[in-house]
C-alpha positions in Angstrom: 0.0 0.0 0.0 1.3 3.5 -0.8 2.6 5.4 2.1 2.4 9.2 2.6 6.2 9.4 2.1 6.1 7.5 -1.2 3.1 9.6 -2.5 4.9 12.8 -1.6 8.0 11.7 -3.5 5.9 10.9 -6.5 4.3 14.4 -6.3 7.8 16.0 -6.2 8.8 14.2 -9.4 5.6 15.2 -11.2 6.2 18.9 -10.2 9.7 18.7 -11.8 8.3 17.2 -15.0 5.5 19.7 -15.3 5.7 23.3 -16.8 2.1 24.1 -15.7 1.5 27.0 -13.3 -0.2 24.7 -10.8 -0.1 21.0 -10.2 -2.4 18.8 -8.0 -2.1 15.1 -7.3 -4.8 12.8 -6.0 -3.5 9.5 -4.8 -5.5 6.4 -3.9 -4.7 2.7 -3.3 -4.9 -0.3 -1.1 -5.6 -3.9 -0.7 -9.0 -5.6 -0.7 -10.2 -9.2 -0.2 -13.6 -10.8 -0.7 -15.0 -14.1 0.4 -18.3 -14.9 -1.2 -20.6 -17.7 -0.2 -23.9 -19.3 -1.4 -25.8 -22.5 -0.8 -24.1 -22.8 2.6 -20.6 -23.0 1.1 -17.8 -20.6 0.1 -17.6 -20.5 -3.7 -15.2 -17.6 -4.3 -12.2 -15.9 -2.6 -10.5 -13.1 -4.4 -7.9 -10.4 -3.4 -6.3 -7.5 -5.2 -4.0 -4.6 -4.6 -4.2 -1.5 -6.7 -3.3 2.2 -6.7 -4.0 5.2 -8.9 -2.7 8.6 -9.6 -4.9 11.5 -10.8 -3.0 14.6 -11.9 -4.6 18.0 -12.5 -2.6 20.8 -14.1 -3.7 24.4 -14.4 -2.5 27.6 -16.1 -3.6 31.2 -15.7 -4.9 32.8 -18.9 -5.6 36.3 -17.5 -7.6 38.0 -14.9 -10.6 38.5 -17.2 -10.5 35.1 -18.9 -9.7 33.0 -15.9 -7.7 29.8 -16.4 -7.5 26.4 -17.9 -7.3 23.0 -16.1 -7.2 19.4 -17.2 -6.7 16.0 -15.5 -5.1 12.7 -16.5 -4.8 9.4 -14.6 -2.5 6.4 -14.4 -1.9 3.3 -12.3 1.8 3.0 -13.1 4.4 4.5 -10.8 7.7 4.2 -12.8 9.4 7.4 -14.0 8.5 6.9 -17.7 4.8 6.5 -16.8 5.0 9.6 -14.6 6.4 11.6 -17.5 3.7 10.4 -19.8 1.1 11.3 -17.2 2.3 14.9 -17.2 2.5 15.0 -21.0 -1.0 13.7 -21.3 -2.4 16.2 -18.8 -0.6 19.1 -20.4 -1.7 18.1 -23.9 -5.3 18.1 -22.7 -4.7 21.4 -20.9 -3.7 23.1 -24.2 -6.9 21.9 -25.8 -9.2 23.4 -23.1 -11.1 26.7 -23.4 -10.5 29.3 -20.7 -12.8 29.1 -17.7 -13.5 32.4 -16.1 -14.9 30.6 -13.0 -11.8 28.5 -12.4 -10.2 29.3 -9.0 -6.5 29.0 -8.2 -5.7 25.9 -6.1 -6.2 26.5 -2.4 -3.3 27.4 -0.1 -2.7 25.5 3.2 -4.3 28.3 5.2 -7.4 28.3 3.0 -7.6 24.5 3.0 -7.4 24.4 6.8 -10.4 26.7 7.4 -12.8 24.2 8.9 -13.4 22.0 11.9 -10.6 20.1 13.4 -10.9 17.3 16.0 -7.7 17.0 18.1 -4.8 17.4 15.7 -7.2 17.4 12.7 -6.6 13.8 11.7 -9.5 11.3 11.7 -7.9 7.9 12.7 -9.8 5.0 11.1 -7.2 2.4 10.5 -7.2 -0.8 12.6 -4.3 -3.2 12.3 -6.6 -6.0 13.5 -8.8 -5.5 10.4 -5.9 -5.0 8.0 -4.4 -8.4 9.1 -7.5 -10.5 8.4 -6.7 -13.2 5.9 -8.7 -15.8 3.9 -8.7 -18.4 6.7 -10.1 -15.8 9.1 -12.9 -14.9 6.7 -13.6 -18.6 6.2 -14.0 -19.1 9.9 -16.5 -16.3 10.0 -18.5 -17.7 7.1 -18.4 -21.1 8.9 -20.2 -19.6 11.8 -22.8 -18.0 9.6 -23.4 -21.3 7.8 -23.8 -23.1 11.2 -26.6 -20.6 12.0 -28.3 -21.4 8.7 -28.1 -25.1 9.1 -29.5 -25.1 12.6 -32.6 -23.4 11.3 -32.8 -25.6 8.1 -32.1 -22.5 5.9 -29.8 -21.7 3.1 -27.5 -18.7 3.3 -25.6 -16.5 0.8 -23.6 -13.4 1.1 -20.1 -11.8 1.4 -17.4 -11.1 3.9 -15.0 -8.4 2.7 -12.0 -6.6 4.2 -9.8 -3.9 2.9 -7.0 -1.4 3.8 -6.6 1.7 1.7 -5.2 5.2 1.7 -5.9 8.5 -0.1 -4.0 11.7 -0.3 -3.9 15.1 -2.0 -0.9 17.3 -2.7 -0.8 20.6 -4.6 2.0 23.0 -5.7 0.7 25.7 -3.3 1.7 23.6 -0.3 -1.5 21.6 0.6 -0.7 18.1 1.7 -3.5 15.8 3.1 -3.4 12.1 3.9 -5.9 9.5 5.1 -5.7 5.8 5.9 -8.5 3.5 6.7 -9.5 -0.1 7.0 -12.9 -1.5 6.3 -14.8 -4.8 7.0 -18.2 -5.6 5.6 -20.5 -8.6 6.0 -23.8 -9.1 4.1 -26.0 -12.1 4.9 -29.2 -13.4 3.3 -31.0 -16.4 4.7 -33.5 -18.2 2.6 -36.3 -20.6 3.3 -38.9 -22.2 1.0 -41.3 -19.2 1.2 -39.3 -16.4 2.9 -36.0 -14.7 3.4 -34.1 -12.5 5.9 -31.2 -10.2 5.6 -28.6 -8.2 7.6 -25.6 -6.2 6.7 -22.9 -4.2 8.5 -19.8 -2.2 7.7 -17.1 -0.8 10.0 -13.4 0.2 9.9 -13.1 -2.2 12.9 -14.0 -5.8 12.1 -14.6 -6.3 15.8 -17.8 -4.3 15.5 -19.5 -6.5 13.0 -20.7 -9.5 15.1 -21.4 -11.7 12.0 -22.9 -14.6 13.9 -25.4 -12.3 15.7 -26.3 -10.8 12.4 -26.8 -14.3 10.9 -29.1 -15.2 13.8 -31.2 -12.1 13.3 -31.5 -12.8 9.5 -32.4 -16.4 10.3 -35.1 -15.4 12.8 -36.6 -13.0 10.2 -36.7 -15.8 7.7 -38.4 -18.3 10.0 -40.9 -15.7 11.3 -41.9 -14.6 7.8 -42.5 -18.1 6.4 -45.8 -18.6 4.5 -46.5 -14.8 4.3 -50.0 -13.6 4.3 -51.3 -11.0 1.7 -52.6 -7.7 2.8 -54.3 -5.1 0.7 -52.3 -2.0 -0.5 -53.0 1.3 1.2 -51.6 3.7 3.8 -50.1 2.0 6.8 -48.1 3.0 9.9 -44.7 1.5 9.3 -41.8 0.8 11.5 -38.6 1.2 9.4 -35.5 -0.5 10.6 -32.3 1.6 10.1 -31.3 0.0 6.8 -34.7 0.9 5.4 -34.4 4.4 6.6 -31.0 4.8 5.1 -31.9 3.5 1.7 -34.9 5.7 1.2 -33.6 9.0 2.7 -30.3 8.7 0.8 -32.0 9.9 -2.3 -32.3 13.5 -1.0 -28.8 14.4 0.0 -27.4 15.2 -3.4 -29.9 18.1 -3.3 -28.2 19.6 -0.2 -25.7 21.3 -2.5 -25.1 24.9 -3.5 -24.6 23.8 -7.1 -27.8 21.9 -7.2 -29.7 25.0 -5.9 -28.0 27.3 -8.4 -28.8 24.9 -11.3 -32.5 24.6 -10.2 -32.2 20.8 -9.8 -32.7 20.6 -6.0 -36.0 19.9 -4.2 -34.7 22.6 -1.7 -35.2 25.4 -4.2 -37.3 28.1 -2.3 -37.3 25.9 0.8 -34.0 26.7 2.6 -34.8 28.3 5.9 -38.3 26.8 6.0 -39.8 24.1 8.3 -39.9 21.4 5.6 -39.9 18.3 7.9 -41.2 17.4 11.3 -39.9 19.1 14.5 -38.3 15.8 15.6 -36.1 15.6 12.5 -32.5 16.9 12.9 -29.8 15.9 10.4 -26.1 16.7 10.3 -23.2 16.0 8.0 -20.3 15.1 10.3 -17.2 13.3 9.1 -15.8 13.5 12.7 -18.7 11.4 14.2 -17.3 8.2 15.8 -19.6 6.0 13.8 -18.7 7.7 10.5 -15.9 6.9 8.0 -13.9 8.6 5.3 -11.3 11.4 4.9 -11.7 14.8 6.6 -10.9 16.6 3.3 -12.5 17.0 -0.1 -11.4 16.7 -3.7 -9.5 20.0 -3.5 -8.0 19.3 -0.1 -10.4 21.6 1.8 -11.1 20.5 5.4 -14.7 19.2 5.9 -16.9 21.2 8.2 -19.7 19.9 10.2 -23.1 21.0 8.7 -26.5 21.3 10.4 -28.5 20.2 7.3 -31.8 20.1 9.1 -32.5 21.6 12.6 -35.7 20.4 14.1 -37.4 20.2 10.7 -35.9 23.5 9.3 -33.5 23.2 6.3 -30.3 25.1 7.4 -26.9 24.4 5.9 -25.9 23.4 2.4 -22.7 21.8 1.2 -20.4 24.1 -0.9 -17.3 23.5 -3.0 -15.0 26.6 -3.3 -16.4 27.4 -6.8 -20.1 26.9 -5.7 -19.6 29.2 -2.7 -18.3 32.0 -4.9 -21.1 31.5 -7.5 -23.7 31.6 -4.7 -22.3 34.9 -3.3 -22.7 36.5 -6.7 -26.3 35.1 -7.3 -29.7 36.3 -6.5 -30.0 33.5 -3.9 -27.1 34.8 -1.8 -29.4 36.4 0.9 -31.7 33.4 1.1 -29.4 30.5 1.9 -27.7 31.3 5.2 -24.0 31.3 5.7 -21.9 31.1 2.5 -18.5 29.6 2.6 -16.7 26.5 1.2 -17.6 23.6 3.5 -15.1 20.9 2.3 -17.6 18.8 0.3 -16.4 19.3 -3.2 -15.4 16.6 -5.6 -12.2 16.5 -7.6 -12.0 19.0 -10.5 -13.1 19.2 -13.2 -16.5 17.5 -12.5 -20.2 17.8 -13.3 -21.4 16.9 -9.8 -20.4 19.9 -7.8 -20.5 18.8 -4.1 -22.6 16.8 -1.7 -22.7 15.9 2.0 -21.4 12.3 2.4 -21.3 11.7 6.2 -25.0 11.8 7.2 -25.9 11.6 10.8 -29.6 11.6 11.9 -30.3 12.5 15.5 -32.2 9.8 17.3 -34.8 10.4 20.0 -34.0 12.6 23.0 -32.6 10.8 26.0 -35.5 9.2 27.9 -37.7 8.7 24.9 -35.4 6.4 22.8 -37.1 3.2 21.7 -35.7 0.0 20.3 -37.4 -1.6 17.4 -38.9 -4.1 19.8 -40.3 -1.3 21.9 -41.7 0.4 18.8 -43.4 -2.9 18.0 -44.7 -3.3 21.6 -46.2 0.2 21.6 -47.9 0.0 18.2 -51.5 -1.1 17.7 -51.2 -1.9 14.0 -48.2 -1.4 11.6 -46.0 -3.0 9.0 -42.4 -3.7 10.2 -39.9 -3.3 7.3 -36.4 -4.7 7.4 -35.1 -3.2 4.1 -36.2 -1.5 0.9 -34.8 -2.1 -2.6 -35.1 -1.2 -6.3 -35.8 2.4 -5.3 -36.3 4.9 -8.1 -37.3 8.6 -8.2 -40.7 9.5 -9.6 -41.0 13.3 -8.8 -37.7 15.1 -8.1 -39.2 18.2 -6.4 -41.5 16.4 -3.9 -39.0 13.6 -3.8 -41.6 10.9 -4.5 -39.9 7.5 -4.7 -41.1 4.1 -5.7 -39.6 0.8 -4.6 -40.3 -2.5 -2.8 -39.9 -4.1 0.6 -37.7 -7.2 0.9 -36.2 -9.8 3.2 -38.4 -9.5 6.2 -41.8 -7.7 6.1 -44.2 -8.3 9.0 -47.6 -7.4 10.2 -47.6 -5.9 13.7 -50.9 -6.0 15.7 -51.6 -5.4 19.4 -47.9 -4.8 20.1 -46.6 -8.1 18.6 -45.3 -9.4 15.3 -48.2 -11.6 14.1 -47.0 -12.8 10.7 -44.8 -12.3 7.7 -46.6 -10.5 4.8 -46.0 -10.5 1.1 -43.9 -7.6 0.0 -45.3 -4.3 -1.0 -44.4 -1.7 -3.7 -44.6 1.8 -2.4 -44.9 5.3 -3.8 -43.9 7.7 -1.1 -42.9 11.4 -0.8 -39.7 11.8 1.3 -40.9 15.2 2.3 -44.2 13.8 3.6 -42.4 10.8 5.2 -40.1 13.1 7.3 -43.2 15.2 8.3 -44.9 12.1 9.6 -42.3 10.6 12.0 -44.0 9.6 15.2 -41.1 8.0 17.1 -37.3 7.5 16.7 -34.9 5.0 18.2 -31.2 5.4 18.9 -29.1 6.3 15.8 -26.7 3.5 14.7 -24.3 3.0 11.8 -26.4 1.3 9.1 -25.7 -0.3 5.8 -28.0 -0.8 2.8 -27.8 -1.4 -0.9 -29.3 1.8 -2.4 -27.2 4.5 -0.6 -24.0 5.2 1.3 -23.7 4.1 4.9 -25.2 6.5 7.4 -25.8 7.0 11.1 -29.6 6.7 11.4 -32.3 5.5 13.9 -35.2 3.2 13.3 -38.4 5.3 12.9 -42.1 4.9 13.1 -43.9 6.7 10.3 -47.7 7.1 9.8 -49.5 7.0 6.4 -46.8 5.3 4.4 -48.2 4.7 1.0 -48.1 1.1 -0.3 -49.6 0.9 -3.8 -49.5 -2.9 -4.6 -48.4 -6.3 -3.3 -45.8 -8.5 -4.9 -46.0 -12.3 -5.5 -43.4 -13.2 -2.9 
């Protein structure tokens, strides 16, 4: 795996080879391993090590015309390949038109304007995770399979581990580095007429508890066997954290200055308004102990904490350096609160702008936190949902989404899970959903399939709109 010292030495060579006014290097690489299992047996074990260099070069054209910038990439580290990388980037640079909105690369003092924790470094590398080998993963899978066999079920899934690093260096003196490990397990249990699922991800493999997850997935499968069919309609639902994550994940690309400026955000004309229920508070916080990732963005800017939603009111947006400047010069400048780069930009050039990537929902206040089991016990009638999938956007402004339940959907009556039910398709507005939250549990790190990992609580929501049932 590339070290900071090796990456810095590569950057020094690239600077010598380049004649551009400014040079920026993004470095990434690491090792990853995957054990895949199905039909109660391991059928694949793979591992790879890779690294990549992404070089951006810029020149100043003039105060009025702005500048030009271009990017090229390689996965080769020898001197000849580094020279070719510079030549490719500078050839592309000469072909670019001047961009009057292009900013100079940030200085160290500009990049450091943000929130630091301790010495400003987020430590998310665990040697115990990095040292996991194929035999270790096989032992974990063996425990999962034992759970399946004890319940006369069939299991499938993955157990993956990785170690990686990423860094950014520019010719104005910015130097950022991040190292992280990751472990992930995904488990599906299958019976003749039902299935159950659980998934978890963490920098520390010791947090995963795969056998416990397997037991939960198995219990869901057994309890949902021979599901009954209920009519579609509006139901109170209890959404487990994975279900919350996958549906709300569709709205956070809209919490972006660029999205607002380009009129593609559902928050247009809504910043500063009470859009959601008073019990909904959401932050973007890379420093949260349950979050992961680097504390800097694609330009090397330090990530700030953002209060995206404060008791239902839309507050902060994510800004890259360029988006913050555009917003200050726009007619929206006095309508969107504090304007500054927030450290949420992607590497340049790009068409995405910026987005918050470390979402943290506040759970219930101390004293009113409920577990999923307590939510069930306090509910007269509801549908308990393990996860959602195949989610697609229907209406971008009201954030109406359609999708289906999967791998553990249950009828709750009189405070108890009564039976598994056939899965539903839903058509649901995210805005309305977050106005209709009746109760929240404790926020946990959750994993799904449709969105990035987040810190979210289970929630009880009224009037969730199921439009039809499926055949399974």
